[in-house]
N, C-alpha and C positions, 0 to 999 in steps of 0.2 A: 351488579356483573363486577366481579374481581377484574383489575388491570394486568395483564401480561406482563412479565416482568423478562426484559431482555437481560440473557447471560452471555460472559464470553469465557471461553477455556484459552488462553494463549501458552505456550511453550515456544523458547527458545530452543533451536535444534541444530547441532554441528553440520555445518555445510557438507560433510562426509556424507550425510544423509539426505543431499537435494535431489529430488526426483531427478530421472533422465531427461525427461521432456524442459528441465529449466537449467541443465548443464551448459549448453550453448553459448545462454548467455554471459554465464559465470567464467566463460572461458576467454569469450569475447573480451569480456573487461578487463581480466589478468593480461590479456595480449593488448592492449593501450595503456596500461601503467607506465612504458618504458623505463623500469628501473625504478618508481617512484613507488610511494606508498599507495596511490590511486589515479587514476586518468582525470584529466582536465574533461571538463565540459566538449569543448573544442575537439578533442579528440574521437568524441562519440559520435558517430554516423549512423543516425537511424536505419538511413537505406542497407546497410552493414547489417541489420538483424531486423528485417523488414516482418520473417515469419510470427516475431515475438510484438508488431507494433500496438496490437488490439490489449496487449494485455501488459503493456508498460505503461508508468506513470513516471512523471520528472518533478520531484519535489523542490523548492528553493527554499534554500534556511536562510532566516535573517531575524535579527534582536528581536524579541519581543517588544510590543504584546502580540504581533502575528507571526508568529516563528515560524510557521511550515505553511508555504505557499504553494499548491497546484500551478504547475507550469505547464503542463501537457498531460491530458488523462486520455488512457486507452480507451478505443470505441469499446472494447469488450464490457467496460463497465456501465452497468444502469445508470440513467438520469433519473436518480428517486429525488421525491420532493424532501428537500433539504440537505441533498447530497451536493458536496463543492463542484464546481465548474474550472475550467482554465481560470485561473488568475485569483482565485479565491482560497481564503485559510481554512484551516482544520478547523477554526474555532467555529464556524458555521453547520458544524456536523453534527445532527443527532443520529440515536442518541447519545447520551453524556458520556456512556459506560465505553461506548465504540470509539467516540473521538478521544477520554482520555486515553484507551488502548493504544491508537494511534499516535498518542503524545510522545506516551512512555517509549514506544519499539522505536519510531522515529531519532528521540533522544539517545536511546543505546546505540541506534547507527551513527550517531556522530560523533558521539563518545570514543566507540572502539575504531571506527575509520577504516573497516574492515567489512567483508561482505558477511551479512548476518542474515539470518534464515530462521521463522517463522512459523509455527505449524496454529494457527488459531480456526476456533470452531464458535460458532452463535446458534445460539438458542432462544427460540421466541414464541410461545402460544403453542408448543407441542411440534416444531418444527425447530429444523436446524441445518446449518450446511458448513462444510470444511473447506479451506483451502490452506495453501504454503504463501507465505510470499518471502521475498529474495528482495535484500536492499543493498546495494552498491553504492557505496561513497564516491561521490566526484569533487577535485576541489582544484581552482585554478590555479595552487602553487603544489600540486600533487600531495600535499602533507595536511592541509585543514579541509573540513567537508563543509561546502556551501550549497552542494545539493544530492541527493538521494536518486538514484536510478531506481524503481519499484520493479519487480518484476512478479504476479501472482500466478497462482496454478488452481485449478481446482476443478468440480463439477459446473460449469455456468447456469445450467437448467436449474438446478436446485439453487442457484446463487440468484437468479433472475425472479424465480418464483418465491424465495422467502423474500427477498426485498421487498417485491408487489403487494404479499401478505402484511409485512409490517406497517407500509403505508397505506394498506387498508386499514387495519387499525387506527391509524394513526388519524386518519379524516374521520372513520367512527366514533372516536372519541370525542372527534372537534365537535363534533354535531350534537352529542349527547349532553 
């Protein structure tokens, strides 16, 4: 039986094309900058954007080898086999193509130090799902990125079904 290929299409999108459902978090972030390039982590109060909490992740930026560490994972993200948990880095996330995409996008978010929006589509074994990820940089000195506040927007039933199918196929391959 041939092994299904996991494919990703990613595209950086101008923030002007941000879906209306995501705009309030960008406006919140912008209002917290206080004249700086970006807000500090301590300027951000999750209770002020509680409607987004299930879809928000916070990633800490460190020196290599484990550069990106999840500090907060929104409850809307499925706990899939091999997926990161709070306090874990992206290096454990399968498949490698997904892990590499995250690293590229997070590196770009750090380099730009400005809001960054991506449209991502995953395809595996005849299934697909698409979502958008907004990355909002945070920095204790308001200039250097030390965290990324991430907001995802997509069809969550499709996301859950996609990852459940992927995990099932991985388990089946491990048995064979």
